[in-house]
C-alpha positions in Angstrom: -26.1 19.5 11.9 -22.4 20.0 12.4 -21.7 17.9 9.2 -24.1 20.2 7.2 -22.4 23.3 8.5 -18.9 21.9 7.7 -20.0 21.1 4.1 -21.5 24.6 3.7 -18.4 26.2 5.2 -16.1 24.2 2.9 -18.2 25.1 -0.1 -18.2 28.7 0.8 -14.4 28.7 1.3 -13.8 27.0 -2.1 -15.9 29.8 -3.7 -14.3 32.5 -1.6 -10.9 31.4 -2.6 -11.6 32.0 -6.3 -12.8 35.6 -5.9 -10.5 38.5 -6.3 -11.1 39.7 -2.7 -10.6 36.2 -1.4 -7.2 35.9 -3.2 -6.2 39.3 -1.8 -7.4 38.3 1.7 -5.5 35.0 1.6 -2.3 36.8 0.5 -2.7 39.3 3.3 -3.4 36.6 5.9 -0.3 34.7 4.7 1.8 37.8 4.9 0.5 38.6 8.4 1.2 35.0 9.6 4.7 35.2 8.1 5.4 38.5 9.8 4.1 37.2 13.1 6.2 34.1 13.0 9.3 36.1 12.2 8.6 38.7 14.8 7.9 36.2 17.6 10.5 33.7 16.3 7.9 30.9 16.0 8.6 27.7 14.2 6.1 26.0 11.7 3.7 28.9 12.0 3.2 29.6 8.3 1.0 27.5 6.1 3.8 26.6 3.7 6.1 25.4 6.4 3.4 23.2 7.9 2.6 21.7 4.6 6.2 21.0 3.8 6.8 19.4 7.2 3.8 17.1 6.7 4.9 16.2 3.2 8.4 15.4 4.3 7.0 13.1 7.1 4.6 11.5 4.6 7.5 11.0 2.1 9.6 9.2 4.7 6.7 7.0 5.8 6.0 6.2 2.1 9.6 5.2 1.6 9.5 2.9 4.6 6.3 1.3 3.4 7.8 0.8 -0.1 10.7 -1.0 1.4 8.4 -3.2 3.6 6.3 -4.1 0.5 9.4 -5.1 -1.4 10.5 -7.3 1.5 7.1 -8.9 1.7 6.9 -9.5 -2.1 10.3 -11.2 -2.0 9.2 -13.4 0.8 6.0 -14.4 -1.1 8.1 -15.3 -4.2 10.5 -17.3 -2.0 7.6 -19.2 -0.4 6.0 -19.9 -3.8 9.3 -21.3 -5.2 9.7 -23.5 -2.1 6.2 -24.9 -2.6 6.9 -25.6 -6.3 10.2 -27.3 -5.4 8.4 -29.5 -2.8 5.7 -30.5 -5.3 8.3 -31.5 -7.9 10.2 -33.7 -5.4 
């Protein structure tokens, strides 16, 4: 039942987001959240800041994974060349 209500809620929000009143409401909500975060000196309260923080974290993790993949690929190539060398001897 909860899955069904989540799907319906998501579908409604996707539709709501495209209506004029939905766009207006989202802009007002963002403005209210920004005002509240500035007034109360809160960090990472606005949607944009949360998204940017998550993207930066994901970007650094992706960079680390790319480095690790490159290391593993070089190890694989080295192992294959050692096997070929042993076969030729």
